[in-house]
C-alpha positions in Angstrom: -166.8 9.3 146.6 -167.1 5.7 147.7 -169.8 5.1 145.1 -167.6 6.6 142.4 -164.7 4.5 143.4 -166.8 1.4 143.4 -168.2 2.4 140.0 -164.7 2.7 138.5 -163.7 -0.6 140.0 -166.7 -2.3 138.4 -167.0 -0.4 135.1 -163.6 1.2 134.5 -163.2 4.6 133.1 -166.7 4.5 131.5 -167.7 6.1 134.8 -167.8 9.9 134.5 -165.1 10.9 137.0 -163.2 13.5 134.8 -165.0 16.4 136.4 -164.2 15.3 139.9 -160.6 14.8 139.0 -160.1 18.3 137.9 -157.8 20.3 140.1 -160.7 22.4 141.7 -162.6 19.2 142.3 -160.3 16.7 143.8 -157.7 18.9 145.6 -160.3 20.3 148.2 -161.4 16.7 148.9 -157.8 15.5 149.4 -157.3 18.4 151.8 -160.7 18.2 153.6 -160.6 18.5 157.4 -162.6 15.3 157.6 -160.2 12.3 157.5 -162.9 10.0 156.1 -163.4 12.3 153.1 -159.6 12.5 152.5 -159.4 8.7 152.7 -162.3 8.2 150.2 -160.7 10.8 147.8 -157.4 9.0 147.9 -159.2 5.7 147.2 -160.9 7.2 144.2 -157.6 8.4 142.8 -156.1 5.0 143.3 -159.0 3.3 141.5 -158.7 5.7 138.5 -154.9 4.9 138.4 -155.8 1.3 138.1 -157.0 2.0 134.6 -155.4 5.3 133.6 -151.9 4.4 135.0 -149.3 7.1 134.6 -151.6 9.3 132.5 -153.2 10.2 135.8 -150.0 11.9 136.9 -150.2 14.4 134.1 -153.3 15.9 135.7 -152.8 19.4 137.2 -153.8 18.3 140.7 -151.0 15.8 141.0 -148.3 18.5 140.9 -149.9 20.3 143.8 -150.1 17.3 146.2 -148.4 17.5 149.5 -145.3 15.3 149.8 -147.0 13.1 152.2 -150.0 12.6 149.9 -147.7 11.9 147.0 -145.7 9.3 148.9 -148.9 7.6 150.0 -150.3 7.5 146.5 -147.1 6.3 144.9 -147.0 3.4 147.3 -150.6 2.5 146.4 -149.8 2.9 142.7 -146.9 0.4 143.0 -149.3 -2.1 144.6 -151.8 -1.6 141.8 -149.3 -1.8 139.0 -148.0 -5.1 140.4 -151.4 -6.6 139.9 -151.2 -6.3 136.1 -153.6 -4.7 133.5 -156.9 -3.8 135.0 -160.2 -5.1 133.5 -163.6 -3.9 134.6 -165.5 -6.4 136.7 -168.8 -5.7 135.0 -170.1 -4.8 131.5 -172.5 -2.0 130.7 -175.5 -2.8 128.6 -174.3 -0.6 125.9 -171.1 -2.6 125.8 -172.7 -6.0 125.6 -172.1 -6.4 121.9 -169.2 -8.8 122.5 -169.4 -12.2 120.8 -171.3 -14.7 122.8 -169.9 -18.3 122.9 -172.4 -20.9 121.6 -174.5 -22.7 124.2 -173.5 -20.2 126.9 -175.7 -17.2 126.6 -174.8 -14.2 128.7 -171.2 -15.0 129.0 -168.7 -13.1 126.8 -165.6 -14.5 125.3 -163.9 -11.1 125.6 -163.3 -8.7 128.5 -165.4 -5.5 128.6 -163.7 -2.8 126.5 -161.7 -0.2 128.3 -162.7 3.4 127.8 -159.9 5.5 126.4 -158.5 7.9 128.9 -156.6 11.1 128.0 -155.3 13.2 130.9 -154.9 16.1 128.6 -158.6 16.5 128.4 -158.4 17.9 131.9 -155.5 20.2 131.2 -156.1 23.9 130.4 -154.5 24.8 127.0 -151.6 27.2 127.5 -151.7 30.4 125.5 -148.7 30.9 123.3 -149.3 33.6 120.7 -150.7 36.1 123.1 -148.2 35.4 125.8 -145.1 36.3 123.7 -143.4 39.6 124.3 -144.6 42.3 121.9 -141.1 42.7 120.5 -140.5 39.0 120.1 -140.4 38.9 116.4 -138.4 42.1 116.0 -135.7 40.9 118.4 -135.5 37.3 117.2 -135.2 38.3 113.5 -132.9 41.2 114.1 -129.2 41.4 113.4 -128.5 42.2 117.0 -126.4 40.1 119.5 -127.2 36.5 119.0 -127.4 35.8 122.8 -130.1 38.4 123.1 -132.0 36.8 120.3 -131.6 33.4 122.0 -132.9 34.8 125.3 -136.0 36.1 123.5 -136.5 32.8 121.7 -136.3 31.1 125.1 -139.7 32.7 125.9 -141.3 30.7 123.1 -139.4 27.5 124.2 -140.8 27.8 127.7 -144.4 28.4 126.5 -144.2 25.5 124.0 -143.1 23.2 126.8 -146.7 23.0 128.1 -148.4 19.6 127.5 -151.4 21.3 125.8 -151.2 24.5 123.7 -153.9 26.9 122.8 -154.9 26.8 119.1 -154.6 29.8 116.9 -152.8 31.2 113.9 -149.2 30.0 114.2 -148.3 31.4 110.7 -145.8 34.0 111.9 -144.3 31.8 114.6 -143.7 29.0 112.1 -142.4 31.4 109.5 -139.9 32.7 112.0 -138.8 29.3 113.1 -138.4 28.2 109.5 -136.2 31.2 108.8 -134.1 30.4 111.9 -133.2 27.0 110.4 -130.8 28.9 108.2 -129.4 31.0 111.0 -125.6 31.3 111.1 -125.6 30.5 114.9 -125.9 26.8 115.6 -127.6 27.3 119.0 -130.4 29.3 117.3 -130.9 26.6 114.7 -131.0 23.9 117.4 -133.4 25.8 119.6 -135.7 26.5 116.7 -135.9 22.8 115.8 -136.5 21.9 119.4 -139.4 24.3 119.6 -141.0 23.0 116.4 -141.1 19.6 118.1 -142.7 20.9 121.2 -145.3 22.8 119.2 -146.1 19.5 117.5 -146.6 17.8 120.8 -148.7 20.5 122.2 -150.9 21.2 119.2 -150.9 17.8 117.5 -152.6 17.7 114.0 -153.4 21.5 114.4 -149.8 22.2 113.5 -150.1 20.2 110.3 -150.7 23.0 107.8 -147.6 24.8 108.9 -145.5 21.7 109.5 -146.0 20.6 105.8 -144.3 23.7 104.6 -141.4 23.3 107.0 -140.7 19.6 106.3 -138.4 20.0 103.3 -136.2 22.4 105.2 -136.0 20.1 108.2 -135.0 17.1 106.1 -132.3 19.2 104.4 -130.8 19.8 107.9 -129.8 16.2 108.0 -126.7 17.3 106.3 -125.5 18.8 109.6 -123.0 16.6 111.4 -123.2 18.4 114.7 -125.1 16.3 117.4 -126.4 19.6 118.9 -128.5 19.9 115.7 -129.1 16.2 114.7 -130.5 15.2 118.1 -133.3 17.7 118.3 -133.9 17.2 114.6 -134.5 13.5 115.0 -136.6 14.2 118.1 -138.8 16.7 116.3 -139.4 14.6 113.2 -140.3 11.6 115.5 -142.6 13.7 117.6 -144.4 15.0 114.5 -145.2 11.5 113.4 -146.1 10.2 116.9 -148.4 13.2 117.6 -150.1 13.1 114.2 -148.7 16.4 113.0 -147.6 14.8 109.7 -147.9 11.5 107.9 -145.4 9.8 105.6 -147.9 9.7 102.8 -148.2 13.5 102.8 -144.5 13.8 102.3 -143.6 11.1 99.8 -142.2 13.7 97.4 -140.1 15.4 100.2 -138.9 12.0 101.4 -138.1 10.9 97.8 -136.1 14.1 97.2 -134.2 13.7 100.5 -133.4 10.1 99.7 -131.9 11.2 96.4 -129.7 13.8 98.0 -126.1 14.0 96.9 -125.1 14.1 100.6 -124.8 10.5 101.9 -125.7 11.5 105.5 -129.0 13.0 104.4 -130.0 9.8 102.5 -129.0 7.7 105.5 -130.7 9.7 108.2 -133.9 10.2 106.1 -134.2 6.4 105.7 -133.6 5.9 109.4 -136.3 8.4 110.3 -138.7 6.6 107.9 -138.0 3.2 109.4 -138.6 4.6 113.0 -141.8 6.2 111.8 -143.1 3.0 110.3 -142.3 1.2 113.6 -144.2 3.9 115.5 -147.2 3.6 113.3 -147.2 -0.3 113.5 -146.9 -0.2 117.3 -149.7 2.4 117.6 -152.1 0.5 115.2 
């Protein structure tokens, strides 16, 4: 553990610590009977935080820490954050392609590159399709009491809230959600839009093929004046761009049609969404 922590300190997240930081790997160490082992495990977590920052808190083990452990780590995290962005102290041979200043061989003008870290790599994908009640579609699409339909739709909402969703054929789910966009009950419409955003966050580009067929219907919902619909609508469209579900270029025709709408609010909100999307793309470049 001490060697791993030292490696992270020197080389950043190029050191293979992901397996150790999985829940079954780090939790037993943090709860070990030997105080020295617990101390070294906490030290390793702090060193990883130096480079990963808040992405580390998305890992499954973090939610299962004891209160005392969480308090101790949060205190250490604050101290690390106050030190500013972390830079590896050393460079691996494979990274020594940085430009060398003339007359000073061996000294790089640039800091060693940081290895990208995605905490979701350590998160198990949550099953959605197989976890739905067998009567999900029949109840949601029925003409029964709308609150019973909403309660059934809540099942999908809870499942879609997971940070990482299991891939699969979401055709029927997306078809149902698209149909709900025209539901007579506003809460059902709002919840369907909200779920579409969560699916986009959990599936990313995998949702793209289904999202493309739903986009025109979503843009059309800009005609709604109710905040209960517009707020999740803006959130979902923003999430789809941010998570790589859709791109503006793929929907030039849909955007053009929406900008030519006879409804002023549709034109206005479409342009506002495009402007937000462009800022998101520029910031992420």
